[in-house]
C-alpha positions, 0 to 999 in steps of 0.5 A: 486459519479457523473461523468461529461460525455462529448464528446471528441476526442480520448484520450482527458480528457473525453476518457474512453479507457484506453489507455491514463492517462486521459481515465484510470482515467475517465473510471475507475470513470465512472466504480465506478459510475455506480456500485454504482447506480446499487448497491443502485438500488439492495439494494432498490429492483429495477432492479431484474428480475420478474421471481426471486420476489418469491424467496429471495434466487434466488433474492440475488444470482441474485444480488449478481452475477450482482454485482460480474460482475460489481465489476470485471469491476471496478477492471480492471479499477482501474488496468488500472488507476494504470498503467497509474499513474505509467507511469505518474510518469516519467514526474513528477520525471523529473519535480521534480528533475529539480525543486529541482535542481533549488531551491538548486542552488538558495539557494546556490546563495543567501547564497553566497551573502556577503560571496562569492563563495567558493569551498564547494558551487561549490562541492555542486552544482556539487553533486546536478547536479550529483546526479540529473542525477543519479535520472533521469536515474534511473527513465528513467530505471523505468519509466513503474513501477513508476521512481525512486519510483520503489525501494520503491514499495513492492510486494504488490504495495505499498510504502514500509515505511522501504524502504522509510526511508532507502532510505532517509538516503542512499540519505543523506549519498551519497550526503555528501560523494559525495560532500566530494569527490568533495571538496577533487578533488577541494583542492588546499593544502595539509592541506586542503585534510587532513582535509577533509580526517579526516572528513571522519573517523569513529569518525566523523560520527559513529552515522549517520553510525549506523543509515543507517546501522540499517535502512538498515537492517530493510528494508531487515529484514521486507521484509523477515518477510513479505514474510515468514509470507504470506507463512506460512498463518500468515499474509493476503496481498492483492495487491493494484491498485497502490502505494500512498504516504499515504502508508508510514504512513498507513496500508493496509486498509488505516488507520494510523498506530502508528508504521509507523507514529512514525517511519517516523517522527522521521526519517524525523527530524533526517534527518533535523537535519543531513542535516543541521549540514552538511550545517553548516559543509560542510568539514565533514559527519554530527556528528548525536548526540547519543541521536538523533541517539537512538531516531531513533533506538528505532522507528525503533525497535518499527516498526520492532515490529510491523511488526512481530506482525500485521496481523493473520489467519482467525478464525471461532468461530462458525457456527449457523443457520440463522433465519429469522424473524418470522421463527421457530427454527430448526436444520441446513438443507441442503438449509438453510443459515448458519451464520459464526461468527469469526474474519479476514474474510476480511483482511486489503485492501480486502474491494473493491466489487471485493475482497469481491466477492472472499470470499469462504466457503468450506462446505464439499466438496462444495465451496460456494461463499459468496453472496454479499448483497447490502445496500445503502452505502455498503454491510452486507454480506460479512463482517469481523466478519459474513458470510452468505451462504446457505447450499448446497443441495449436502451436505449429512446429518451428520457432515460437515466441514466448513472453510472460504477462504478469499480474500488473499487465506489464509484458517481459522480453520475447525469448524463442524456443524450438517446437518439433513434431 
C-alpha cells in the first residue's frame, strides 16, 4: 500500500492528526502502510535485535510484541477514521435528501406536462418536503452517529440488514399515508373524501400491511436473538471500525451472505413494485399482490433462519506437541511449543492484526498470548483452525487443561494435555 506524503498546513488533506476527516483518513493509511512494511520486514528476518538472533523463541516473541504495538496504533487510527466518517454523514445526508427532493419535484413537473397539475401532485410535493425535513431533523440530532443512518446501525457498529429493510418498508408506508392525508385535507368534495377513506381500508392494503408487520417484527426479533446468543457465548461478535453499505449483504467478515442478499434483493423488488403501484394509483394504499407478499415473507423467514444458525463457539479438537524439522519426537515439556487444532479461533471480523493479538490460550492457571508470526502478506499464527503457543515454564508436570479465549471474549471447551519434566 503506497502512501503519498505531502507537507501541508494544519487540517489539510495531508494532515494526520485525526481532528478532521482528511487527517483521520490519511493518518490511518500511513499507519497501515508502516505496519505492512514492518510486518514484511520482520517476516524476512530483518530488524530483529542481534542479541536475540540465537533464540528463535525470543525472536518470535520480540517480533510479536513489536507488531502488536504497531497494530494497536493502526486500530486507533481506524477508529478515528470511523468517527470522522460518521460525522461526515450529516453533510452527505443533507446533500442526498436535497437531491432526492429536487429529483422528485422534477419528475412531478415533467409528468405534469400535458396532463396538468393535480391535487395528487400537490400532495406528493408537500409530502416530499415534509419527509425531507423530518429526515434532516433526525440527521441533525444524530450527526455524530451517522445522521439518518444512526437508527440502522447495530451494536456491533455495522449496518443492520433487518433494520434497513424494515425502515425502507416503513418509509414507503409512511410516505403513502402522508400523501393520502394531505390529499384528504385538500379534497373539495365529499365524494373525493369518501374515495380516499375507502383507499385506506384494510382490504386495500392488507398485503402491504402484512409485509410491514413481519419485517418490523423480524428486526426486533433478530436484535434479541443476537443479544441472547452473544451473552450465552453461542455467537462471536467483534465490533467494526465503522458502518459500511456492504454490511447489508455481507457477514461480519465481509463475505457475501446468501440469506442477506436474498432478503435485500426480494425486498427491493417488492418495494419498487409497491412504489410504482402507488404512483399509478395515488388515491389508495399500494395493493401488494399476495404472491409478491409471500415471496417477501419467504425471504424474511430464510433470513431469520440464517440468524438462528450462524456462528458458534470455538472448539478444541486436539492438542499436540509442535515438532520442528529434524527434531525428535518426544513428550510435551515446559518450554515446548504446542499446536492447538480446532475451529472458530478467529471469529468473523477478527482478522485484523490488533484482533489477532488478543487471542489467548489458558494453559493451566497461566494465560499465554498467542504470538503473531508474520509472513509476507499475512500471518501463519494465529489462524482459525490452528494456534501455536509455548508451554509456560511455571506449569508443573502432570495433566494440564488447555482452553482458548478468542478476540470476542468467548471461551472454548477444555482439553487436557500431559506435561512431563
